[in-house]
N, C-alpha and C positions, 0 to 999 in steps of 0.2 A: 223091310222098315225101321224092322230094332236094329239093322246099320244105320240108320239114316239116323235113329234118334240116340245111337250112344256119341256117336259124331257130334249131331249139336249140344249133346252132354259136355262134349271134351270139351268144344270151344268156347263154349258159357264156363269150363272151367279157365281154359287160360283168362281169357276177360279176366273175369274175375279176378287171380292172381295176377294182373299186370295193373290192373285198378291199386291195387293192395300196396305195389309196390313200386306206383307214383303216388300213392296217395303216404306212404312213410318215410320217402326223398323229401316232400313236403314240411310234413310234419319236423326230417330233419332240420329242413333248411330253414323253418320261423324260430327253431329254437337255439342255432344258433349264435352265440350273441356277439353285439354288434365290437369291434375292437375299440380300444380305449387309446381317444390322442394323444401323440407325440408329446413328451414329456418334452418340457424347456430341459436342456442340456448347457450345464454350468460352462462361459469358458472365455478362454484368455485374450485380455484385450493387448498387444504392443503398443508401445506411443513413446514417446521422446519428450525431453522435456530440458529445465537447465536450472539448475539452484540458484535460489533467490532469497535477498532476506524480505520479508515480511515488511508489507508498509507500513512504513514510520519506522522500523527498524535498518536502514541506508538511505543516508542525508549527502545531496552533492552540498557543501560549505560555500558557498558565493561573499562575492565584496558587496553590499550595502552600498554604497561609492564608492567615487573612484578617487585615482591618487594612487604617488611612486608605494609602492611593497618595500618596504626598512625592512624586514626578516620574515623568514619561518622559522616557527622552532620545532616540527613536528617531521618525523621522516612515515613511507610508506611501512607498514606493520606494526606501529608505533600503540600504544593500546596507550588512549586517552581518556580521563572523564570529564563529564559532562558542564560545560562554561569553563575549561582552558584553553588558554592563550593556543589557537594555535598560528594566528599570522599575526602582522601588523604592517597598518599604511604609514607612510608619514605625514606626520601629526604634527607640525612646530607653529606653522600658522594657526592654527583652529587652540591650539592651546594657548599659542597670546589675545586670542580673540578673547578666549573664556573669561583669562585674567583681565582685561579690559574692560568688558562685561560685568564682569564681580565690582568691577571700582567706582561704572557706575553706579551701579545699585546701591552701594555701599554712600555713595550725593547724592542719592535719591532719598535716602533714608535718613542724611542728614535736614536732609529740606522739608521733611516731613517735621521730623522733632520741632523745627525752628516755629517752622506752619500752626503748628502745634501749641509753642510757648505764645506765638503771636496771638491765634485765635481768642487765647486764654486769657492773655492781658487786653486782647480787645473787648473782650467780654465782657472785665469787672469795669474797663474804664465808660462803656455803657452803659451798666446799669450806673453806675456813681455820675453820667450823663456828663461824662467830657469829653467820649467819645463820641460822633453821631451813629448812626445806627447803619447810615453805607458804609463805614469806616469797618464794623464785622461786616456787613458783606460781604468786605474785598477778604479781608482778614481769609472766611474761610472760600472761597474762590479761592486762596493761591492753598490753600493746606489739599480742598479734593485737587492742585492739579499735581502739587507735588504729590500726593500720593498716586496717583493715575501713572505718572512717569516713574512712580518705584517699581509699578506692575510691570509699566514697560519695559525698564533693565531686568527685571528677573525674572519676565519670559525669555531675553534677549538669553540670558546664561544661559537658561532651559534648553534653546533650542540649540546655540553652540554645542552643551554640553553633548546635547543627543545625535549632533554630527561628530562628533569627538569620540563618541563608543562605538561610530561606528569603523573607523578605525583598525579597532581592536576586532580580528575575526575568529572567534571562538569555537569547541565543538559545541551544536547542539544538543546531541546525547550523548551518553555513554560508549565506546567502544573501539573499534580499532581503525587505524587509518590506512584504506583501503586502495589510495588513490593519493598523489599529491602533484599536480599540475603546473605550479606557479613556480619561478627560483624570486629570492630577493634579489630588489633593481627592476623589476619588471611595471610599467605604468598601467592598474588594470581598469577597467571600464565596471560602471556599475553592475553589477547581475554576472559579471566573471566569473567563474568556478578557483576553490582554489582547491579543494582535497574533496575526499570521497572517506565520510567518515559510515562504517556497518558495525550494526554488535552480532556480532558473530554464533551469538547463543542462539539468532531465531533464524530461521532457518527454514525456506522449503521449496518442494519444485512446481513451477510450474511448466504442466507439460500442457501435450497436446495430442490424441486421439482423433482417428478419420470420423468424421460424420460417419462413417456407413456401423461406424459398432455404438451407437450412440444406445441403444439397447441393453450396453454389457455393463453400463456406464452410472453409477451413482453414489451419492455421499455415504462414505464408512465402508468401500468396497476394502478390501487387503489389496494390497502394491506392494511391488518389489522387485525395490531399486536398485540397478548399478553400473559403474564406468566404466570405459577402458583403462583408468591408471590404476581400478585395481580386480586383477583378473579374476576369475574364479568368485567375486564376493559380491553379497547382496547384503538390500539393509531393508526392514520392515519396512511401509509407511499406509497410510489410506487418504483416501480422498477424502477432504474436506469440501470441495464446490468445485461446483460447474458450472458451468456457462449457459448462457439463459439462450444463447445463440450462436450460430453459424457464423466464423467468421475466416479469412484467408490464412494460411499457415504462416508464423512470424520465423521460425527457426528452421534455419537450413538445416534439412535429411543430410546425414550422417553416407547414407548412403547414397554417393550421388545418379545414380537411377532411382530414386524414386523422384519423382514430382515434386516441383515445389510451389504449384498456383494450386495443392491439395485446399478442399475445403476440411475446416477443422474446427471438433469441440476440444475449448479450451477447459484444463482441471486442475485445482492446484491440491496437492499432497504432501500434507503434514508428514514428518520423520516420523515411525516409532522407539527410534532408538539412537546411540552418540552416534555422531559420523565423520571420518574425517575428512571428507570431501569441500571443497574448497568455491567459493561463490563465485558463480560461473560456471560452472563446471559442468559438460554437458552429461546426462545419461540416457541412461534407456529406463521403460517402465513397462513390468507386466502386472496387468489388471484384472483383477480376479471378474468373475460376472457377480448378477446382484445376486444370485442363491450362494455363493462363497460369503455375502458381506451380509445375507441374512441370519448367516450360520455362528 
């Protein structure tokens, strides 16, 4: 009997010990802290772009009227000031038309002076009852007609002078002639390009980043810029604009193995320092993540 009691006691002790161990393990598992969520890791985005002028700082200068190009006064690479004459169309006929129109203005002004004198004379005669009121009315009508002719002649001069000004093709902005596409003797049509003028002090990069990298693009994000013509050199920049919509690629990728139909987000990148990069240069971009931009 004593042996059975000892056995039962031992079994009870083992059961109690097991229960204690299980409770301790459960408590340990309950007390273990929950792992924090993975933090966002800053990452760089590779993109491509092209050096362009800011809007309004690269202008294609075109002929405002058709005609034979009499002379071209600039060459590529030449600096020009705003309003400087770049080229000029043949204008002999227009100059003659302006002179003729001015002569008609002078003739009309003489008729107006004569009409004013005639009206004043008829007014005195009417007051003295020498002339009939009808004569006064006729003199007033003649004066009004002469004044109308003068206005028509003045408007005609303005028209020919405006056409004459269009034969002078001038620089709309100060800058550098980056392209000249015509030569003296050519016959131009209205709207035909003559030259391109750009202010090379107002350049930025039009970049294209893959749409999959959209989360890493942010206004103000730092950008490193490099070009093949300057190995080992990088220039700083910052994103100043990110497109609101995804579009198809416009730039031809430098790597021929890359697809050309990729959907991209356009980004505008401002240079952070002076650069020797030329207008139209293709560049590579390394864009830092949003966290880097916040710092």
